[in-house]
N, C-alpha and C positions, 0 to 999 in steps of 0.2 A: 434794278429792283424788279421788274417784271421778267428778267430772264432767270433772277432765283426764284421767283415763285409759280412760272408758268412750266416750268420742266424741272424732272428730277436731274440733278447732276452734283458731279463733287466739284469741289471748290478748285481740284487740280485740272479739271475739265475746263472751266470756265478762266481759269489762270491763262492756260494757253489759246482760248478763243479772244480775250480782250487784251492779253499781255500784260496784265496788273498782278501784282503779288498777290497772294490769297486772302490775305489778312486786310490788303486795302479793300479788294472787293467786298468782303463781310462788314467791314467799317461803312462803307458807301450804301450799301443795301439798308443795313440798320438806321443810319442816320437819317436817309430818304422816307423810309417807313415811318420814322419819327417825326419828322418834320410833317408829312402829308397829314398825319392823324392829329397832331398839333394844330395844324391849318386849317383843317375842314370838319374836324369832329361835331363842331357845331350843325352841322348838316344833319346829325342824327334824330334831330326833330327842329324845324324851322320854321316857326309860327308866321313869318313874313310871308312866307310861302304857302304854307297849309292853312288858309284861311278858313273859317266857316262856309263860305260858299264854295270852295274847291272841295272840302271834305264831302259836304252833301252831294256834288256831282258824283263823287267814288261811290258813294251809297247808291245812286241810280245804276251806275255801271254795273255792279254786284247784284241788284235787282233785276237788271236786264238779262243776267247769264242765269237766273233760274234761283235765286236767293227770295225768301217767302217776305223779307223785310227790306226796307230801302234804307234802313237805319245803321246797317253795318257798312262800315266803310273800309275795313282793314283786318288782317289777318295776324295772329300772336301763335309762334310756337316756339319751342325749346330745341336745341341739338346739341349733341355730343361729340367733341372734337377728339379723336382718338390721340394719346401721347405715348411715349416711349415709358415703360416701365420705370420711376425713379427708385432710388436705393432707399432712401429714408422716407418714412411716413406715407407709406403705400396705399394704407387705408383712406388717408383723405381724399384721393382722386380716384378711388375705385369703385366702379358702379357697377353693383351686384345684379341688375336687371339684364344689362348687356355685358356682365363680364369682361371689362375692359378698363383701362387706366385712362382718362379722359378728363377734358376740361368741359363745362358745362355754358353754353350762352344762349340767350332767348332774343328773337328778333321780331320786327313787326313791319309788314310789307303793305303796299297799297295796289289797286287794281293795273297801275301803271307799271309796276313791276318794282319800284325803288323801295329800298329798306329805310325807312324812318326812323327808326330806333334798333339800337342793339346794345344789350348789357351783357357784361360778361369781362373777364372767364371767371367762374366761381368753380367750387369743388364738384367735381363730377357724379358725386353722391348726392348732391341736393335735387330736390322737386321743384317741378317746374312752377308750382304755386308760390314755395318758398322763394324762388328766383325772381319771380315776378313782385312779390312783396318786397323784397329787399332794393329792387332797382329803382323804385319812387316812381315808376311809371303812373301809378295810379292816381297821384297829384297831378300829375301833368296832363292825362286824358280829363280829369275834373275841370282843369281851368281851360283847356281847348277845345274837346271834342262835344260841340254843341252846334245845331243848326242855325242859322241866320234868325229864327224866331222862337229859339230857345229851348229847342227839342233836342234831347239827347243822342248821341251817337256811340255805335259801339265798335269794339274788335271784337272778332269771334276765333276761339281757340277750342283746342281739342278737350277730352273730360278731365284732362291733368287741372283744369283751370277752374275756380270756382265762378260761379254768375256775380257780378258785381255793378257797380252804377253805370259800368261803361265796358263791361266785358260780358260776354255771352257766351255759353257751351252748349252741348248736347245735353238734351234732357236724359236723366239716369234714374235708376231703379227698377227692380224686378218686374215693374207692372206699368207701361206707359200706353196711351191712346193711340188710336192711329195717326190723329193729326200731329201728334208729337212724334211719332216714329217717322211719318211724312218728312217733318222737319228735319230731323237726323240725318236721313237720308241726301236730302237736298243740300243741305250745309256740308255732308260729308265731300261731295262732288266740289263743292264752291272751295274747301279747304284745302285742296290738293296742290295747287300753285306753290304753297309757301314749301311745301315739300320739293318741289323742283327749285326753287331756290338755292336751298343746301347743296341740292345735287350739283347744279349749274357752278355755285363757288367751288366746289371740290375738282370739278372737272376743268374748270377753266384756270384754275391755280393749284397744280398738282401737287406741290411742295407741302401745301398744307395739309393734304390727305394721305403724306407717308409719314406714318407713325414712329418710325424709327429715328427721323431727323428732328422729332417734337419733343425736344427735351427740356423738361422745366428746369428753371434756373440755370440752364445752360446754354439755352436759344432763347430768342424773344418770341415764343410761337405763338403767343396771344396778341402781341401787336401786328404781327404778320396776318393772324386771321381777320383782326380787323379792318386792317388796310386792304384786304382782299375783299371785303363786303363793299368798300367803297368804291374800288377799282369796279368791283362787278355793278356796281348803279351804273359807272361811266360806261360800262360794255353795254347794258340795257340801252341807255340814250342813244346810244352811235348804231347799235344792231337791231333794236326793234325784237328780240327774241320772244318765247313762249310765253310767258306771262301776260305781258300787255297786249298780245294777239289773242288770247285766250279772253280777254277782258274788253278787247276794242277799245284800248284805253293809252293813247300814245304817251311817252314821258314827256317831260320838258326838254328844251334843249341843254346843251352843256353849257352857255353862257347863262341861262337861267338858273340852273342847278348850282353850279359852281359861283357863286357870287357871294360878297359881302364878307363879314367876319361873324364874331358871335354877337347874338341879336342882344338888343338894349332891354334886357330883363335878367336882372342879378339873381332872380331866384333859377332861372333857367340856365343861366350862364354858369352859374356856381354848380349846378348839376352835372353839366356838360364837363367842365373843368376836372370834377370830382371824379369822374368816370376812369377807368384803367385807359 
């Protein structure tokens, strides 16, 4: 599966390398990806590891990097994954802003560089706020994003997100104060790492960034992208790349990360199992 994701190659080339008939290689990679996502997708939000104390410590890491608040513990953003142009219903996945055919995902990362939540795919024409509303993440934040003494914790997003009980975004409007402008400037630098994440996934797993091979209804392009994010978490743990270095926040070990099964929380479990 990693051979399939990490480098562009025709199935005929892989057939010569592994000595397998090409349809067998295709079935193996697809079934392996499906198994990995089914087995470990509960890790997209695991409250047994992300305790209130742990989340509060992430707030201190972001504060030490220059954030004006110590209650911001993670970053949220959406990304567009370009696809081949479909034959039918092209308007559903056409994004007029970027002028590409694509699927949209949104993800949440913490200062240790790990993706703790991903939602998608949805139509490429959808707005980030709409995707956030559909994801059910707001209810999850309301349940778990609190300090040990009951103070709220927040995710920070770009101006596409509206401020909420656990979401912060830049100040907007034609006239803002100097303090508000200073807040926006400081947080714009803090928010950069989530863009690094999307870049790193595309660089490490080149197959998902090759739009001609991402054919909706013909390939499992969404499944491969979700598994690539899971594998990117494993890469972050093993190699300590740019994001955890930026915040000086080492990720957990592989043994700590890949543990257990779906948590004993029926509401959270159903939310995970209902995702794509």
